[in-house]
KOLDOFI-606759 format. One record per residue: residue in one letter; z negated, y negated, x negated of N, C-alpha, C in turn. Coordinates in steps of 0.1 Angstrom, whole numbers, padded with zeros to 4 digits, always signed. Each point is the difference from the previous one (the first is absolute). Layout:
% residues N
AZYXZYXZYX...
This chain:
% residues 93
X-0005+0074+0297+0000-0005-0016+0010-0011+0001X+0001-0007-0012+0007-0008+0000+0008-0001-0016X+0008-0002-0003+0009+0001-0013-0003-0016-0005X-0007-0001-0011+0002-0012-0006+0001-0002-0018X-0001-0012-0002+0002-0001-0017-0014-0007-0004X-0003+0005-0010-0011-0009-0006+0003-0010-0009X-0005-0011+0004+0008-0015-0004-0011-0009-0008X-0015+0009+0001-0011-0007-0011-0014+0008+0001X-0008-0007-0006-0012+0005-0002-0013-0011+0006X-0013+0006+0006-0006-0011+0004-0014+0004-0009X-0005-0011-0006-0014+0001-0007-0010-0006+0009X-0011+0007+0004-0009-0006+0005-0015+0002-0007X-0005-0007-0006-0015+0003-0005-0010+0002+0008X+0000-0009+0010-0011+0003+0013+0007+0001+0011X-0002+0011+0005+0006+0006+0014-0011+0009+0009X+0003+0002+0009-0008+0011+0010-0002+0011-0008X-0014+0004+0000-0003+0010-0008+0007+0015+0003X+0006+0002+0013+0005+0012+0001+0016-0001-0007X+0002-0010-0004+0015-0003-0008-0002+0002-0015X-0012+0003-0004-0001+0005-0013+0003+0010-0004X+0009+0001-0012+0007+0010-0005+0014+0002+0006X+0001-0005+0009+0016-0001+0004+0009-0009-0007X+0013+0006-0003+0010-0009-0009+0006-0007+0012X+0004-0012+0003+0005-0009+0010+0015-0002-0007X+0008+0001+0008+0018-0006+0001+0004-0007+0008X+0009-0010-0004+0007-0006+0012+0012+0006+0000X+0004+0002+0012+0013+0010+0004+0011-0007+0011X+0012+0001+0001+0007-0007+0008+0008+0012+0007X+0001-0002+0013+0005+0011+0009+0015+0001-0004X+0007+0013+0002+0016-0002-0001+0006+0005+0012X+0008-0003+0007+0009+0002+0012+0012+0002-0005X+0009+0013+0001+0014+0000-0002+0002-0002-0014X-0009+0003-0005+0002-0002-0017-0001-0013-0006X-0001-0010+0009-0007-0011-0003-0012-0006+0002X-0005-0005-0011-0013-0009-0002-0003-0009+0010X-0010+0001+0009+0000-0010+0009-0015-0005-0002X-0004-0013+0007-0013-0008-0002-0006+0003+0012X-0013+0000+0001-0011-0009-0013-0004+0014-0008X-0008-0003-0010-0006+0007-0009-0014+0003+0008X-0005+0011-0006-0012+0002+0003-0010+0011-0009X-0013-0002+0001-0007+0011-0009-0004+0013+0005X+0003+0007-0009-0003+0017+0003-0009+0007-0012X-0007+0005+0005-0008+0009-0011+0005+0012-0005X+0002-0001-0015+0009+0009-0006-0007+0013-0003X+0004+0011+0008-0005+0012-0003+0005+0012-0010X+0011-0005-0003+0008+0008-0011+0005-0005-0011X-0003-0012-0006+0005-0004-0011+0010-0006-0001X+0007-0007+0011+0011-0009-0001+0001-0012-0012X+0013-0002-0002-0002-0011-0008+0012-0012+0006X+0001-0009-0004+0009-0010+0006+0015+0005-0004X+0007-0003+0013+0013+0003-0003+0005+0013+0007X-0010+0008+0002+0000+0014+0007+0001-0001+0016X+0009+0009+0006-0002+0001+0011-0011+0009+0006X-0006+0000+0010-0011+0007+0006+0000+0001+0013X-0009+0011+0004-0003+0003+0015-0014-0008+0002X-0002-0009+0012-0010-0004+0002-0006+0003+0016X-0011+0001+0000-0005+0004+0014-0009-0011+0005X-0002-0001+0014-0010-0013+0001-0010+0005+0014X-0007-0010+0002-0012+0005+0008-0009+0009-0004X-0004+0010+0010-0010+0009+0001+0005+0011-0009X+0015+0005-0001+0003+0007-0012-0002-0007-0013X+0000-0011-0002-0003-0005-0013-0015+0000-0007X-0009-0003+0014-0015+0003-0003+0001+0015-0004X+0003+0009+0006-0002+0016-0003+0007+0000-0015X+0009-0003-0001+0007+0002-0013-0009-0005-0013X-0009-0007+0005-0007-0010-0011-0017+0005+0000X+0000+0009+0009-0014+0009+0000-0010-0002+0014X+0005-0008+0008-0007+0000+0011+0003-0014+0009X-0008-0004+0009-0001-0010+0008-0008-0010-0003X-0008+0003-0011-0009-0009-0005+0010-0011-0009X+0009+0005-0008+0008-0011-0006+0007-0009+0008X+0000-0011-0005+0007-0012+0005+0014+0001-0005X+0008+0010+0004+0011-0001-0005+0013+0001+0015X+0007-0006-0001+0013+0001+0011+0014+0006-0007X+0006-0001-0010+0009+0005-0005-0005+0010-0015X+0007+0009-0002-0002+0009-0009+0017+0005-0008X-0003+0001-0012+0013+0004-0004-0004+0015-0003X+0010+0012+0005-0006+0011+0000+0012+0011-0006X+0011-0008-0005+0009+0007-0006+0016-0008-0010X+0000+0004-0010+0009-0007-0008+0015+0006+0003X+0009-0005+0004+0014+0004+0002+0007+0004-0012X+0004+0013-0001+0011+0004-0010+0014-0003+0003X+0005+0005+0014+0011-0004+0004+0001-0001+0016X+0010-0005+0006-0003-0002+0016+0014+0001+0002X+0004+0008+0011+0014+0003+0006-0001-0008+0013X+0010-0007+0007+0001-0004+0013+0016+0001+0002X+0001+0008+0015+0012+0004+0001+0011+0007-0012X-0007+0011-0005+0007+0003-0011+0005-0008-0012X-0007-0011-0001+0005-0008-0010-0013-0005-0005X+0000+0002-0015-0013-0004-0008+0000-0014+0001X-0013-0003+0004-0002-0015+0001-0001-0008-0013X+0001-0013-0002-0001-0006-0015-0013+0000-0002X+0000-0003-0017-0014+0000-0003-0003-0014-0002
C-alpha cells in the first residue's frame, strides 16, 4: 500500500467495459510526508475527494479489491486516511 493524495478526477465517457461503474481519480504518491510526482489514475472504491490522503493498492491486489481479475485496473483507492503517525509524530495534512 502507498500513501497518496487525491489531486483530480478522470471523466471517460468511452472506456473498456470492465471499467463501467468505477469512479476514477488522479492520485500523487507521498514520501516522507512530501508529495512526489508523477500522478497516476486509481479506481476509487471508498468515495475519496480531491485533497484527501488515501491508501492505494496496486497490481493484482487492486484487481481483487475491484471485484476480480477481469477488471482492467492497476491501482485502487481502498482507504481514506484520518490521521497518520510516523516516528511518534503526527504527519502533516
